N, C-alpha and C positions, 0 to 999 in steps of 0.2 A: 900465429896460427900454426897448428901441427902439420907436418908433411903428410902427403897422401901415402897410403900403404903401397908397397911395391911387391911384385911376385918374385920368384926365384931368378928370373931373367932380367930383373931390373925394371920391368915395365910396370906402369901404374895398374894396380889391381882394382877391379870394379867392386864397389860396395853394393851388394844385392838390395839393400834398403833404399839406395838412391838411384838404382839403375832401372829405368822404365821398361827395359827389355826383359827384366827378370822379376819374379815375384819375391816376397820377403823370405821364402824358404830357399831362394837361390835357383828355382827352376825357371826355365824360359817362360815368359808370360803366356805365350801361345799354348804351350804344353799344359800349363796350369789351368787355363780356360777350358781346354779340351777335357781335362780330368774332371772338372766340375760339371760340364754339360753332357758328358758321355752317358751318364746314368749307369744302372746295373748292366753287367754284361749278359747278353742273352744266352740261354741254355744252348749247348751243342745240339745238333739235330738228333743224335741218338738219345740224349738225356731228355729232350722234349718228347720224343716218341714214347719213352718209358713213362714219363709223367702222364701223358694222355692215356696210355694203356692202363696204368694204375687207376685213374679216375673212371675210365669206362668199365673196368672190371668191378671196381668198388660200387658203382651205381647198380650193377646187376646183382652183386652179392648182397648189398643192403636191401635191394628190392625183394630178394628171395628170403633172406634170413632176418632182416631188421638190422638195427645198429649194434646188435650184440656181436656181429662178426668182427674178427680181429684183423690186424694188419698181416698177420701170418696167413690167415685164410685168404686174404686178397692176393698176397704174394704167390701163394700156391696156385690159385685159380689163374693168375696172370702168367704163370710159368717163369717168374722172376725170383731171384734170391731175395731174402728178407733185407739184406744190407742194401740192395739196390733201391727197394721201396723206401727205406729210411733215409737214403741220400736225397730223395725227392720230397719226403714228408717227415717232419719230426716225430709225429705220432698220429694216431687215428683221428684225433680231433682236427688236425690240419686237413685231412682228407674230407671229413664231414663238412668243415667250413667251406672247402672248395666246391663241394656239391650242393651246398645249401641253396644258393641262388638259382641253380638250374631246377631243382626240385620245386622250390617255392614259385618260380615264375610260371610253372605249369598251371597252378591254381589261379594266379593273378591274371594270366591270359584268358583262362576260362571265364573268370568273373567279368572281365572287361568285354569279352565277346558276348556274354549273356546280356550285358547292359544294352547291346545294340539290337536285341530281339524285338519283334513287332509289338510285344506286350511285356511288361515287367514280370507278370506271372509266368509266362512262357520262358522268359529268361532265367528266372529263379529255378524253375524245374529243370531246365537244361543244365544250369550250373551244378545243381545237386547230383544229377545223373552223371555228368562228366567227371565231377570230383570223386564220386563213388567208383567209377571205372578206374580212375587213376589210383585210387587207394587199393583196390583189389589187385592191381598189377604190381604195386610197390608197397611192401610192408614198411619200408623205411620212411615213406612219405608221412604216415601218421605220427611217427616219432619226431620228424622234423617239425611238424605243426605243433606238437606238444612241447617243443623246446628241448627235447633230448639231444644232447651233444651240440647244441647251438645257443649257448648263453650270450648275453650281451645286449646292449641297448639297440644296436643296429638290427639284430634278428627280431627283437621284441617289437621294434617299430614297423618292421615289414609284416609281422603277423597282425598288428593292429590296422595296418593299411588294408590288408585283405579283408579283415572284419568290416572295415568301413565300406568297401565295395559291396559286400553282401548285405550290409545294413541298408544301403541305398536301394538295392534291388527289392528287399522286403518291404520297405516303406512305400516305394512306388507301386508294388503289387497290391498292397493293402489299400492304397489310395484309389486304384482302379477297380477294387472289389474282387480281385481274383485270388486273394489269399486271406484266410481267416485272421481276424484282428489280434488274436492271442499269440500268433507266431512271432518269435524274436530271431534276430540274426544269430544270436548265440545258440539257438536250437540246431543250427545247421552243422557245426562240428560234432554235436552229439549224434546227429543222424549218421555222420561219417563213422563215428565210433561204433554205432549199432550195426551198420552195414559191414564194416570191416570185421567185426566179431563173427558175423555170419559167414563171410568169405573165408576167414581163417579156419573156422570150424568145419566147413564143408569142402575145403580144398582137397582134391583127390577123391572125393566122394561124389559131389555134384558141383562142378566148378562154376556153374551158372546160377546156382540157387540164390545167390545174393540179389540177382535181378528181380526176383519175385518180391522180396521184402523191400527192396529199394522202391519199387513201383508202388507198393502199398503205402509206404511212408510218404512218398511224393503226392499221391492222390489224397492223403489226409490233410494236405495243406489247404485244399479248396473249402470255401465257406459252405456250411450245411445248416439248414434250419433245424435239423434234429440233433445237432451236436451239442453236448453239454459243455458249459464253460470250463476252462482248465482251472483247477483249484490251486495249483502250485505255480509260483512265479518262476520265470526262466532263470537259469544260472547267469551270473555276471561273467564278464570275460575273464577276469582273474580266476574265478572259480572253475571255469572251463579248462584253463591251462593246468590247474592243480589236478583236476579229474583226469585229463589226458595223460599227464605225466605219470600218475599212479598206474593207469592202464597199460602204458607202454614201457614202464620201468623193467 
């Protein structure tokens, strides 16, 4: 059998591969375990403050200008150097992704709350009005719904989840007789497109004008014995996304 390796002082040297107190790389086992379980190092307090500031300002800038605003615009509004912003976010897409859930959750919460209304018809009307209010305050919201800047299966799944909530509201409202049978869940984002166009066109002229047209649209949902049947079928969900992307491009 070969002799054990010795160190410079003539002592037996430990073989890291055989030493239970050390990992194969020669590090103490405790230190190796801590390196695995520690996870990513949290941001310093000032770095985290800058990150939150960038997101808060980006939410306001996108709401006012849409997703066409640049990281330079955001840095200027935040009073930060462009380099500071890029240290927190690789590009504008990273900022949009970080804001996506917050923007989208606004509509999801509206839809879920509307589902608890005394009647489904009332809930659907409440949802449309609330979504219209959110859209008029936030121009970036329409672009998020359209898929601008938020590609990927996860974002697509969330949009379809929201559509499912609205679809349930429409079906229940029709079952109780409070919404005309031709209405489809895919009509609702088109309502948002119409109301948003009015809000954008009249901003600074008559900021509340959209409310008149939103009310007319919402009232048109009710069944009417004198209403003519709709001759054109509703758009499918995929067609809706294409139309919204064209409008918000």
